[in-house]
C-alpha positions in Angstrom: 0.0 0.0 0.0 2.8 2.4 -0.8 0.5 4.5 -3.0 -0.6 7.4 -0.7 -4.1 7.2 -2.2 -4.4 3.7 -0.8 -3.1 4.5 2.7 -5.6 3.7 5.5 -6.8 6.2 8.0 -5.9 4.3 11.2 -4.2 1.2 12.5 -5.1 -1.3 15.2 -2.6 -3.8 16.8 -3.9 -6.6 19.0 -6.7 -8.8 17.5 -8.1 -10.7 20.4 -11.9 -10.4 21.0 -12.0 -6.7 21.8 -9.4 -5.6 19.2 -11.0 -7.6 16.4 -14.5 -6.3 17.0 -13.4 -2.6 17.4 -11.4 -2.9 14.1 -14.5 -4.2 12.3 -16.6 -1.4 13.9 -14.2 1.3 12.7 -14.1 -0.2 9.2 -17.9 -0.5 9.1 -18.2 3.2 9.9 -16.3 4.0 6.7 -12.7 4.4 7.9 -10.2 2.2 6.1 -8.1 0.4 8.8 -4.9 -1.6 8.9 -4.6 -4.4 11.4 -1.7 -6.3 12.9 -1.2 -9.0 15.4 1.9 -11.0 16.5 -0.1 -14.2 15.8 -0.7 -14.0 12.1 -3.7 -16.4 12.3 -5.6 -13.6 14.1 -4.8 -11.2 11.2 -6.2 -13.6 8.6 -9.2 -14.4 10.8 -10.1 -10.6 11.0 -9.6 -10.0 7.3 -11.9 -13.0 6.6 -14.6 -11.6 9.0 -14.3 -8.2 7.3 -15.1 -9.8 3.9 -18.1 -11.8 5.3 -19.5 -8.8 7.2 -19.9 -6.6 4.2 -16.5 -6.4 2.4 -15.4 -3.8 4.9 -12.3 -1.6 4.2 -9.9 -3.6 6.5 -6.4 -4.6 5.5 -4.3 -7.2 7.4 -0.5 -7.2 7.8 1.8 -9.9 9.2 4.9 -7.6 9.3 5.0 -4.6 11.7 6.9 -2.3 9.4 4.5 -2.9 6.5 1.6 -2.3 8.9 2.9 1.0 10.1 3.8 2.2 6.6 0.3 1.4 5.4 -1.3 4.2 7.5 -1.6 7.8 6.5 0.5 10.4 8.3 0.4 11.5 11.0 -0.2 7.9 11.9 -2.7 6.8 14.6 -2.5 3.3 16.0 -4.8 1.8 18.6 -3.3 -1.0 20.7 -5.6 -3.6 22.3 -3.3 -6.0 24.0 -3.0 -7.3 27.6 -2.0 -4.7 30.2 1.6 -4.6 31.5 4.6 -6.0 29.7 2.8 -6.8 26.4 1.9 -3.1 26.0 5.6 -2.1 26.4 6.6 -4.8 23.9 4.1 -3.7 21.3 5.2 -0.1 21.7 8.8 -1.2 21.3 7.9 -3.1 18.1 5.9 -0.3 16.5 7.8 2.8 17.6 10.9 1.7 15.5 8.9 2.6 12.4 6.9 5.6 13.7 7.8 9.2 13.0 7.4 12.5 15.0 3.8 13.5 15.3 2.5 9.9 15.1 0.2 8.7 17.9 -0.3 5.5 19.9 -3.5 4.8 21.8 -3.7 2.2 24.5 -7.3 0.9 24.6 -6.7 -1.8 27.3 -7.4 -1.8 31.0 -4.1 -0.4 32.0 -2.9 1.1 35.3 -3.0 4.8 34.8 0.5 5.4 36.1 1.9 3.1 33.4 0.1 5.3 30.8 1.6 8.4 32.2 5.1 6.8 32.2 4.7 5.8 28.6 3.3 9.1 27.5 6.4 10.8 28.9 8.7 8.3 27.1 6.8 8.8 23.9 6.9 12.6 24.1 10.7 12.4 24.3 10.6 10.6 20.9 8.2 13.2 19.5 5.3 10.8 19.6 1.8 11.4 21.1 0.1 9.0 23.4 -3.5 8.4 24.6 -4.8 6.0 27.3 -8.4 5.2 26.3 -10.8 3.2 28.3 -13.1 1.0 26.2 -16.2 -0.5 27.8 -18.9 -2.6 26.4 -17.4 -6.0 26.0 -17.5 -7.9 22.7 -20.8 -6.5 21.5 -20.0 -3.0 22.5 -16.7 -3.0 20.7 -18.4 -4.3 17.5 -21.4 -2.0 17.5 -20.7 0.9 19.7 -18.7 1.1 23.0 -18.3 3.8 25.6 -14.9 5.4 25.0 -12.8 7.3 27.6 -9.7 8.8 26.0 -7.3 10.7 28.2 -3.8 12.2 27.5 -2.8 14.5 24.6 -5.7 16.7 23.6 -4.0 17.3 20.2 -3.9 13.5 19.7 -7.6 13.2 20.7 -8.6 15.9 18.2 -6.8 14.1 15.4 -9.1 11.1 15.7 -12.2 12.7 17.2 -14.2 12.2 14.0 -13.5 8.5 14.1 -14.4 8.1 17.8 -17.6 10.1 17.5 -18.9 7.6 14.9 -17.5 4.5 16.4 -18.9 5.1 20.0 -22.3 4.1 21.1 -25.0 6.6 20.0 -27.6 7.7 22.6 -30.5 9.6 21.0 -31.0 12.2 23.7 -27.3 12.8 24.6 -25.1 12.0 21.7 -22.0 9.8 21.1 -20.7 8.0 24.2 -17.2 9.5 24.0 -15.6 12.7 25.3 -12.1 13.9 25.9 -11.7 12.9 29.6 -8.6 14.9 30.6 -4.8 14.9 30.7 -2.4 12.2 31.7 -3.7 8.8 32.6 -7.2 10.1 33.4 -8.9 8.0 30.7 -7.5 4.8 32.2 -8.3 5.9 35.7 -11.9 6.7 34.8 -12.3 3.3 33.1 -10.8 1.6 36.2 -13.4 3.2 38.5 -16.1 2.4 36.0 -15.1 -1.2 36.4 -15.1 -0.9 40.2 -18.7 0.5 40.0 -19.5 -2.5 37.7 -18.2 -4.8 40.4 -20.6 -3.2 42.9 -23.5 -3.3 40.5 -23.0 -7.0 39.8 -22.7 -7.9 43.4 -25.9 -6.0 44.4 -27.8 -7.8 41.6 -26.4 -11.1 42.7 -27.6 -10.4 46.3 -31.1 -9.4 45.1 -31.2 -12.8 43.2 -30.0 -14.7 46.3 -32.7 -13.2 48.6 -35.5 -13.8 46.0 -34.3 -17.3 45.4 -33.3 -18.4 48.9 -35.9 -16.6 51.0 -38.7 -16.0 48.5 -38.3 -19.4 46.8 -38.7 -17.9 43.3 -38.1 -20.3 40.4 -35.9 -19.3 37.5 -39.0 -18.6 35.4 -40.3 -16.2 38.1 -36.8 -14.6 38.4 -36.8 -14.0 34.7 -40.2 -12.3 34.9 -39.1 -10.2 37.9 -35.9 -8.9 36.3 -37.6 -8.4 33.0 -40.2 -6.2 34.8 -37.5 -4.3 36.7 -35.8 -3.6 33.4 -38.8 -1.6 32.3 -38.5 0.9 35.1 -36.0 2.7 37.3 -33.6 -0.3 37.2 -33.5 -0.4 33.3 -29.9 -1.3 32.5 -27.7 -3.6 30.6 -26.8 -5.7 33.6 -30.5 -6.2 34.7 -31.4 -7.0 31.1 -28.8 -9.8 30.7 -29.6 -11.1 34.2 -33.2 -11.6 33.0 -31.9 -13.4 29.9 -29.7 -15.7 31.9 -32.7 -17.2 33.8 -34.2 -18.4 30.4 -31.2 -20.5 29.3 -31.7 -24.3 29.7 -28.7 -26.5 30.2 -27.7 -28.3 27.0 -25.9 -31.1 28.9 -28.5 -32.0 31.5 -31.9 -31.2 32.9 -32.7 -27.8 34.3 -31.3 -24.3 33.8 -27.7 -23.5 33.0 -27.4 -20.8 35.7 -27.8 -23.5 38.4 -24.8 -25.5 37.0 -22.4 -22.5 36.8 -19.7 -22.9 39.5 -19.9 -20.2 42.1 -16.4 -18.9 41.8 -16.1 -15.4 40.4 -13.1 -14.4 38.3 -11.5 -11.0 38.0 -8.9 -9.1 36.0 -7.6 -6.6 38.6 -9.4 -3.3 38.0 -11.8 -3.8 40.9 -8.8 -4.4 43.2 -7.1 -1.3 41.8 -10.2 0.8 42.5 -10.3 -0.3 46.2 -6.6 0.3 46.6 -7.0 3.8 45.1 -9.9 4.5 47.4 -7.7 3.6 50.4 -4.8 5.7 49.1 -7.1 8.7 48.7 -9.0 8.1 52.0 -12.3 7.8 50.1 -14.9 5.4 51.6 -15.9 2.9 48.9 -17.4 0.0 51.1 -19.8 -1.3 48.4 -17.1 -1.7 45.9 -14.8 -3.2 48.5 -17.5 -5.6 49.6 -18.0 -6.8 46.0 -14.2 -7.4 45.8 -14.2 -9.3 49.1 -17.2 -11.4 47.9 -15.2 -12.4 44.8 -12.2 -13.4 47.1 -14.6 -15.5 49.3 -16.2 -17.1 46.2 -12.8 -18.3 45.2 -12.5 -20.3 48.4 -14.9 -22.9 47.1 -13.3 -25.9 48.7 -13.0 -24.2 52.0 -16.6 -23.1 51.9 -17.8 -26.6 51.2 -16.0 -27.9 54.2 -17.1 -25.0 56.4 -20.7 -25.7 55.4 -20.4 -29.2 56.7 -18.8 -28.1 60.0 -21.5 -25.5 60.8 -24.3 -27.7 59.6 -23.2 -30.4 61.9 -23.0 -27.8 64.7 -26.6 -26.9 64.1 -26.1 -23.4 62.9 -28.6 -23.9 60.1 -31.2 -24.9 62.6 -31.6 -21.3 63.9 -32.6 -20.1 60.4 -36.2 -21.3 60.1 -38.0 -20.7 56.8 -39.6 -17.3 57.1 -43.1 -16.9 55.7 -43.0 -13.9 53.3 -45.4 -12.2 51.0 -43.7 -13.0 47.7 -45.0 -9.9 45.9 -44.1 -7.6 48.8 -40.6 -9.2 48.9 -40.1 -8.6 45.2 -41.0 -4.9 45.6 -38.8 -4.5 48.7 -35.8 -6.0 47.0 -36.3 -3.8 44.0 -36.2 -0.7 46.3 -33.2 -2.0 48.2 -31.3 -2.7 45.0 -32.0 0.8 43.7 -31.0 2.5 47.0 -27.8 0.5 47.4 -27.0 1.3 43.7 -27.1 5.0 44.5 -24.5 4.5 47.2 -22.2 2.4 44.9 -22.2 5.1 42.2 -21.7 7.9 44.8 -18.6 6.1 46.0 -17.2 5.8 42.5 -17.9 9.4 41.6 -16.3 10.6 44.8 -13.2 8.6 44.0 -12.9 10.1 40.5 -13.4 13.6 41.9 -10.7 13.1 44.6 -8.2 11.8 42.0 -9.1 14.7 39.7 -8.3 17.2 42.4 -5.1 15.5 43.3 -3.8 15.4 39.7 -5.4 18.6 38.5 -7.3 16.8 35.8 -10.5 18.9 36.0 -12.7 15.9 35.3 -16.4 16.6 34.7 -18.5 14.0 36.5 -21.7 14.8 34.7 -20.0 14.3 31.3 -18.7 11.0 32.5 -22.2 9.9 33.5 -23.3 10.9 30.0 -20.8 8.8 28.1 -21.7 5.8 30.3 -25.3 6.0 29.2 -24.7 3.7 26.2 -22.3 1.1 25.0 -20.7 0.3 28.4 -21.4 -2.5 30.9 -22.9 -0.2 33.5 -25.1 1.6 31.0 -28.4 2.4 32.6 -31.3 4.9 32.6 -30.1 5.7 36.1 -27.0 7.5 34.7 -29.2 10.2 33.2 -30.3 11.0 36.8 -26.7 11.2 37.8 -25.8 13.6 34.9 -28.8 15.8 35.9 -27.6 15.9 39.5 -24.2 17.2 38.5 -25.8 19.6 36.0 -27.8 21.0 38.9 -24.6 21.3 41.0 -21.2 20.5 39.5 -19.7 20.8 43.0 -22.1 18.3 44.6 -20.4 16.8 47.6 -22.1 13.4 47.3 -24.9 12.0 45.2 -26.7 11.1 48.4 -27.4 14.8 49.1 -28.7 15.7 45.7 -32.3 16.7 46.4 -33.7 14.1 43.9 -31.5 11.2 45.1 -32.0 12.1 48.8 -35.8 12.0 48.2 -35.5 8.6 46.5 -33.4 7.1 49.3 -35.8 8.4 52.0 -38.7 6.8 50.2 -36.9 3.4 49.9 -35.0 3.2 53.2 -37.8 1.3 54.9 -37.8 -1.5 52.3 -34.0 -1.4 52.2 -33.8 -2.0 56.0 -36.4 -4.8 55.8 -34.5 -6.7 53.1 -31.2 -6.4 54.9 -32.8 -7.5 58.2 -34.6 -10.4 56.5 -31.4 -11.6 54.9 -29.5 -11.5 58.2 -32.3 -13.3 60.0 -32.3 -15.9 57.2 -28.6 -16.5 57.2 -28.2 -15.0 53.8 -25.1 -12.9 53.1 -25.9 -9.5 51.6 -22.5 -7.6 52.0 -23.2 -5.1 49.3 -26.6 -4.1 50.4 -25.6 -4.1 54.1 -22.5 -1.9 53.7 -24.3 0.4 51.4 -26.9 0.9 54.1 -24.2 1.4 56.7 -22.5 3.9 54.4 -25.8 5.8 54.2 -26.5 5.6 57.9 -22.9 6.8 58.7 -22.9 9.6 56.1 -26.3 11.0 57.3 -25.3 11.3 61.0 -23.9 14.6 62.3 -22.1 12.8 65.2 -20.4 9.4 65.1 -18.7 7.3 67.8 -15.4 8.3 66.3 -14.9 10.5 69.4 -14.3 7.3 71.4 -11.8 6.0 68.8 -9.9 9.3 69.0 -9.9 9.1 72.8 -8.5 5.5 72.6 -5.8 6.6 70.2 -4.7 9.4 72.5 -4.8 7.0 75.5 -2.5 4.4 74.1 -0.5 6.4 71.6 -0.7 10.1 72.6 -2.0 10.9 69.1 -3.9 13.9 70.4 -7.5 14.9 69.6 -9.5 18.0 68.8 -12.5 19.3 70.8 -16.0 20.2 69.8 -16.0 23.4 71.9 -12.6 25.0 71.4 -10.0 24.8 68.6 -6.6 23.2 68.8 -5.1 19.8 69.5 -5.1 18.3 72.9 -3.5 15.4 74.7 -4.8 13.9 78.0 -2.9 11.6 80.4 -5.9 9.2 80.4 -4.0 6.4 82.2 -2.9 8.6 85.0 -6.3 10.2 85.5 -8.0 6.8 85.4 -5.7 5.4 88.0 -6.3 8.4 90.3 -10.0 7.7 90.1 -9.4 4.1 91.0 -7.7 5.0 94.3 
């Protein structure tokens, strides 16, 4: 493709599921694209798919130099390879053939500091660099993902026309892409998006558990419930696919497939990073942390099986008598509890993004992030429109919980929320996400907490000092000496 008239507009390296589908999406939108992969079979497979799916303008290359030379200048190449060392290796392979002004975009789930390190190294070579979160899974990548590019604004503008067409399109709010901000902000926002996703999935799983274990709902009934919920305030991709899951019959035995799926949850690290960042920034994110802990515990399958035997033999299960419940009332209560807990989960994620934005000086716009998550991505939901409006009303909103609309909704639902958590506890059903979300709400809404006693304890054993409610300054009391005097 040496002829300049035949050069492609953009390149993509890394043709696993996400890369292959995003490349086909770009080609389908009318942008000629070059593709490359270390494993040549993936290149050939992608080219064949492009032919079958409409003779799309996609061109495959087995040689990295030929791949780079096939792209018009200034060249833009999207990488979709596994985070970490494979990204550095791909950059090393491609940068040999790149020229000043060319741009590399990392579309993987990368740690944001790695993106900032690479951007600095690329700048020294005269190259531009973007870290771009891509959410939506296989279907999203193929038909319209949510895109979160961060880094060089100049680099973003050079491919904005492509991203605006490739991203998911939401009728009332436009393409699900925006320039997020400088540095590694795009990767950081995608990381927190995934943390929120962890929380969302955990809360839905707990709703399922309560309905199935306490309400004794069948899979057919669960399908009907989640389908109905997906028509209202809980309308979302995750609720939609949950409803679908309950309809699938096992093709290897009797019954439904969901009941045969092993209860061990996998993960790829972004949820853990989110919780670590929350701790580093002193931002409470208990719902997201509980979802991560639940995944850890699910992984201890063999231990749980043995523990179940021990406690069953000890009669623990005997204290959990089947509670008689009004099935329809339970369904409604669980719906309200799920929605209220969901508000807390998103509030925690947004607070984390804001804290990092302040620390790094990124100037991130939370309402705009909620907008681009409305379509394409895994956490897409009608609920996000309410979040966008909350930040439109007050860009400096301290917490989603105190937005007048969300505050009203939580107040209306707190009775049902408490009933569900209490019912679960009394039934021996673990609902860590819903429980800690409720604790987060109850802690946040109280003007005074028992933290005064903790501070007194810290000062007693470690002379850490404390502040007073009535006068300013730091104080230390010789608690041990005074206590002993009183004992005499």
